DRENDO-661945 format. One record per residue (C-alpha): z, y, x; residue in one letter. Coordinates in steps of 0.05 Angstrom, whole numbers. Each point is the difference from the previous one (the first is absolute). Layout:
<nodes>
{zz Z	yy Y	xx X	residuo a}
...
</nodes>
This chain:
<nodes>
{zz -113	yy -503	xx -249	residuo m}
{zz -23	yy -72	xx -8	residuo e}
{zz -58	yy 18	xx 46	residuo d}
{zz 32	yy 36	xx 52	residuo t}
{zz -15	yy -30	xx 65	residuo p}
{zz 66	yy -6	xx 31	residuo y}
{zz -25	yy -55	xx 48	residuo g}
{zz -51	yy 46	xx 29	residuo d}
{zz 50	yy 52	xx 12	residuo w}
{zz 48	yy -45	xx 34	residuo e}
{zz -53	yy -28	xx 45	residuo k}
{zz -23	yy 71	xx 19	residuo f}
{zz 71	yy 19	xx 18	residuo i}
{zz 15	yy -60	xx 40	residuo l}
{zz -66	yy 7	xx 38	residuo k}
{zz 17	yy 67	xx 19	residuo k}
{zz 71	yy -17	xx 23	residuo l}
{zz -33	yy -54	xx 44	residuo k}
{zz -53	yy 47	xx 30	residuo e}
{zz 60	yy 48	xx 17	residuo n}
{zz 41	yy -55	xx 33	residuo n}
{zz 54	yy 7	xx -52	residuo i}
{zz 41	yy -61	xx -24	residuo i}
{zz 39	yy 35	xx -58	residuo p}
{zz 73	yy -16	xx -6	residuo k}
{zz 12	yy 49	xx -56	residuo i}
{zz -46	yy 37	xx -41	residuo i}
{zz 5	yy 50	xx -60	residuo c}
{zz -45	yy 5	xx -67	residuo d}
{zz -2	yy 72	xx -28	residuo l}
{zz -12	yy -6	xx -76	residuo g}
{zz 18	yy -75	xx 1	residuo s}
{zz -10	yy -10	xx -77	residuo g}
{zz 20	yy -68	xx -29	residuo v}
{zz -2	yy -27	xx 77	residuo g}
{zz -65	yy -38	xx 5	residuo e}
{zz -16	yy 22	xx 73	residuo m}
{zz 70	yy 0	xx 21	residuo c}
{zz 7	yy -74	xx -21	residuo e}
{zz -64	yy -20	xx 40	residuo r}
{zz 32	yy 27	xx 62	residuo f}
{zz 68	yy -26	xx -11	residuo a}
{zz -31	yy -69	xx -9	residuo k}
{zz -18	yy 11	xx 75	residuo s}
{zz 70	yy 8	xx 21	residuo n}
{zz -4	yy 72	xx 8	residuo i}
{zz 56	yy 45	xx -20	residuo e}
{zz -27	yy 48	xx -56	residuo v}
{zz 23	yy 62	xx -33	residuo i}
{zz -35	yy 20	xx -67	residuo g}
{zz 13	yy 76	xx -21	residuo i}
{zz -18	yy 20	xx -72	residuo d}
{zz 24	yy 57	xx -45	residuo n}
{zz -5	yy -45	xx -66	residuo s}
{zz 65	yy -36	xx -18	residuo y}
{zz -40	yy -45	xx -48	residuo e}
{zz -49	yy -17	xx 55	residuo m}
{zz 55	yy -15	xx 48	residuo l}
{zz 38	yy -44	xx -50	residuo m}
{zz -63	yy -43	xx -9	residuo k}
{zz -7	yy -3	xx 72	residuo a}
{zz 70	yy -23	xx 11	residuo r}
{zz -8	yy -50	xx -52	residuo e}
{zz -67	yy -29	xx 29	residuo r}
{zz 36	yy -4	xx 66	residuo a}
{zz 62	yy -37	xx -23	residuo i}
{zz -47	yy -49	xx -35	residuo s}
{zz -37	yy -16	xx 64	residuo k}
{zz 60	yy 1	xx 45	residuo q}
{zz -24	yy 60	xx 39	residuo l}
{zz 45	yy 45	xx 39	residuo d}
{zz -33	yy 71	xx -13	residuo i}
{zz 42	yy 65	xx 3	residuo l}
{zz -28	yy 42	xx -57	residuo y}
{zz 27	yy 75	xx -2	residuo l}
{zz -11	yy 50	xx -56	residuo q}
{zz -22	yy 61	xx 37	residuo q}
{zz -53	yy 57	xx -4	residuo d}
{zz -52	yy -7	xx 53	residuo m}
{zz 4	yy 73	xx 17	residuo t}
{zz 71	yy -10	xx 19	residuo e}
{zz 6	yy -72	xx 18	residuo f}
{zz 53	yy -23	xx 54	residuo e}
{zz 7	yy -65	xx 42	residuo l}
{zz 55	yy -23	xx 44	residuo y}
{zz -41	yy -1	xx 60	residuo g}
{zz -73	yy -9	xx 23	residuo t}
{zz -50	yy -51	xx -22	residuo v}
{zz -64	yy -28	xx 25	residuo d}
{zz -44	yy 13	xx -56	residuo l}
{zz 1	yy 48	xx -57	residuo i}
{zz -54	yy -14	xx -54	residuo y}
{zz -20	yy 30	xx -69	residuo s}
{zz -50	yy -36	xx -42	residuo s}
{zz -33	yy 8	xx -70	residuo c}
{zz -9	yy 76	xx 4	residuo d}
{zz 72	yy 14	xx -3	residuo s}
{zz -7	yy 61	xx 45	residuo l}
{zz -45	yy 32	xx -50	residuo n}
{zz 56	yy 10	xx -49	residuo y}
{zz 33	yy 52	xx 48	residuo i}
{zz -33	yy 61	xx -29	residuo l}
{zz 20	yy 54	xx 49	residuo e}
{zz -26	yy 0	xx 74	residuo e}
{zz 66	yy 26	xx 27	residuo k}
{zz 34	yy -65	xx -29	residuo d}
{zz -55	yy -45	xx 27	residuo l}
{zz 11	yy 32	xx 69	residuo l}
{zz 75	yy -15	xx -8	residuo r}
{zz -15	yy -71	xx -15	residuo v}
{zz -44	yy -6	xx 67	residuo f}
{zz 54	yy 35	xx 38	residuo s}
{zz 51	yy -50	xx -25	residuo l}
{zz -46	yy -54	xx 16	residuo v}
{zz -9	yy 22	xx 74	residuo n}
{zz 77	yy 7	xx 2	residuo n}
{zz 14	yy -73	xx -19	residuo y}
{zz -57	yy -36	xx 39	residuo l}
{zz 20	yy -37	xx 56	residuo e}
{zz -34	yy 20	xx 68	residuo a}
{zz -75	yy -16	xx -12	residuo g}
{zz 15	yy -24	xx -70	residuo g}
{zz -60	yy 2	xx -50	residuo l}
{zz -7	yy 45	xx -67	residuo f}
{zz -50	yy -36	xx -48	residuo i}
{zz -18	yy 34	xx -69	residuo f}
{zz -51	yy 6	xx -48	residuo d}
{zz -26	yy 53	xx -47	residuo i}
{zz -48	yy 10	xx -54	residuo n}
{zz -60	yy 44	xx 18	residuo t}
{zz -25	yy 61	xx -34	residuo p}
{zz -66	yy -45	xx -12	residuo y}
{zz 40	yy -46	xx -40	residuo k}
{zz 35	yy 52	xx -43	residuo y}
{zz -67	yy 36	xx -14	residuo k}
{zz -45	yy -52	xx -4	residuo e}
{zz 34	yy -61	xx -28	residuo i}
{zz 63	yy 24	xx -36	residuo l}
{zz -22	yy 67	xx -22	residuo g}
{zz 9	yy 13	xx -73	residuo k}
{zz -2	yy -73	xx -23	residuo q}
{zz 34	yy -47	xx -43	residuo v}
{zz 16	yy -71	xx 23	residuo f}
{zz 29	yy -56	xx -44	residuo a}
{zz 15	yy -74	xx 8	residuo e}
{zz 25	yy -53	xx -48	residuo q}
{zz 27	yy -72	xx 8	residuo t}
{zz 29	yy -44	xx -46	residuo e}
{zz 70	yy 30	xx 3	residuo t}
{zz -9	yy 71	xx 27	residuo e}
{zz -47	yy 56	xx 2	residuo a}
{zz -5	yy 71	xx 31	residuo y}
{zz -39	yy 66	xx -7	residuo i}
{zz -6	yy 43	xx 59	residuo w}
{zz -26	yy 69	xx -11	residuo e}
{zz -16	yy 41	xx 62	residuo n}
{zz -10	yy 78	xx 17	residuo f}
{zz -22	yy 23	xx 67	residuo y}
{zz 7	yy 73	xx 17	residuo d}
{zz -41	yy 11	xx 60	residuo e}
{zz 17	yy 75	xx 7	residuo e}
{zz 76	yy -18	xx -4	residuo e}
{zz -10	yy -66	xx 43	residuo a}
{zz 44	yy -35	xx -50	residuo i}
{zz -16	yy -68	xx -38	residuo n}
{zz 44	yy -10	xx -58	residuo e}
{zz -3	yy -64	xx -45	residuo f}
{zz 33	yy -24	xx -61	residuo y}
{zz 11	yy -73	xx -11	residuo v}
{zz 19	yy -36	xx -67	residuo s}
{zz 27	yy -69	xx 2	residuo f}
{zz 0	yy -48	xx -58	residuo f}
{zz 45	yy -63	xx 18	residuo i}
{zz 10	yy -56	xx -48	residuo q}
{zz 72	yy -29	xx -4	residuo d}
{zz 23	yy -68	xx -18	residuo k}
{zz -7	yy 15	xx -74	residuo d}
{zz -72	yy 18	xx 13	residuo k}
{zz 12	yy 71	xx -15	residuo k}
{zz -28	yy 54	xx 44	residuo y}
{zz 41	yy 55	xx 33	residuo t}
{zz -31	yy 63	xx 26	residuo k}
{zz 19	yy 38	xx 62	residuo t}
{zz -26	yy 58	xx 31	residuo e}
{zz -11	yy 22	xx 76	residuo e}
{zz -20	yy 69	xx 29	residuo f}
{zz -27	yy -1	xx 74	residuo h}
{zz -18	yy 63	xx 44	residuo y}
{zz -34	yy -10	xx 66	residuo q}
{zz -20	yy 50	xx 51	residuo r}
{zz -66	yy -7	xx 31	residuo v}
{zz -3	yy 8	xx 75	residuo y}
{zz -63	yy 8	xx 43	residuo t}
{zz -2	yy -42	xx 66	residuo i}
{zz 1	yy 61	xx 40	residuo d}
{zz 65	yy 26	xx -35	residuo e}
{zz 35	yy -73	xx 14	residuo i}
{zz -20	yy 5	xx 73	residuo l}
{zz 26	yy 70	xx 9	residuo r}
{zz 67	yy -17	xx -31	residuo l}
{zz 4	yy -62	xx 43	residuo l}
{zz -11	yy 41	xx 63	residuo e}
{zz 51	yy 52	xx -22	residuo r}
{zz 51	yy -52	xx -10	residuo a}
{zz -12	yy -24	xx 72	residuo g}
{zz -33	yy -67	xx -19	residuo l}
{zz -57	yy -25	xx 45	residuo e}
{zz -61	yy -18	xx -42	residuo i}
{zz -29	yy -68	xx 17	residuo i}
{zz -55	yy -5	xx -57	residuo g}
{zz -21	yy 10	xx -73	residuo v}
{zz -28	yy -60	xx -33	residuo y}
{zz -40	yy -18	xx -65	residuo d}
{zz 49	yy -35	xx -45	residuo n}
{zz 37	yy -44	xx 50	residuo y}
{zz -64	yy -24	xx 36	residuo t}
{zz -21	yy 13	xx 73	residuo n}
{zz -55	yy 41	xx -22	residuo e}
{zz 9	yy 76	xx 3	residuo c}
{zz 8	yy 39	xx -61	residuo y}
{zz -61	yy 29	xx -29	residuo n}
{zz -22	yy 48	xx -56	residuo e}
{zz 7	yy -54	xx -56	residuo v}
{zz 70	yy -28	xx 27	residuo t}
{zz 46	yy -5	xx -61	residuo t}
{zz 60	yy -17	xx 41	residuo r}
{zz 11	yy 30	xx 68	residuo a}
{zz 45	yy -38	xx 47	residuo t}
{zz 36	yy 39	xx 54	residuo f}
{zz 30	yy -31	xx 62	residuo v}
{zz 46	yy 42	xx 43	residuo a}
{zz 48	yy -8	xx 60	residuo k}
{zz 69	yy 30	xx 17	residuo e}
{zz -9	yy 47	xx 53	residuo k}
{zz 62	yy -1	xx 45	residuo p}
{zz 38	yy 70	xx 1	residuo t}
{zz 61	yy 16	xx 41	residuo p}
{zz 70	yy 0	xx -33	residuo n}
{zz -28	yy -33	xx -59	residuo k}
{zz 54	yy 0	xx -56	residuo k}
{zz 6	yy -31	xx -73	residuo y}
{zz -11	yy 51	xx -52	residuo a}
</nodes>
């Protein structure tokens, strides 16, 4: 994650908030991980809620927030069933977190909950890895990297027919005795087309503002690797919390 352009993502989100005349008081990060994005907004005196299903990630995020004296509320919840105590001005999800939702009905559920918990006119900003990235860049490839104290091997398998990308990662981490410990992770991501996402957003009652190329103001194109969506809460009568 060393080269992840968190700063670019933050600037894009803040720009879209400004364009829509939103001064956020409280925001929510779906798939917050170790809290890098949450911390950036919390430093701007915005109330931040981070939601993740990984206990390990949240423990690390809480440790980081305490060490930096940042007041961030972290909740261990499944994105498909997340609950908030009220509405928020912005919900965002970065770093292809939504690609981990493998069933279309579950992604629709997420979008519906987002619409439910957004303040009137609030924004929903998220990204997904595109079919182009899975097919042309990840494909059936092996990636590896090594530093002085750690290394990883990433084996990727993309099943175009099933629209599922699977990758297996082996980590080798050096401890204080200079011995290496091996850990393994298995990841599965669903490949969604732009049209599929747009259809689900509309079904969830969200108003689509635009689809962009990797957190820029450029429209997505045939070689976009990370499509960035901006949608808006559409007021509905008798809105209730799920």
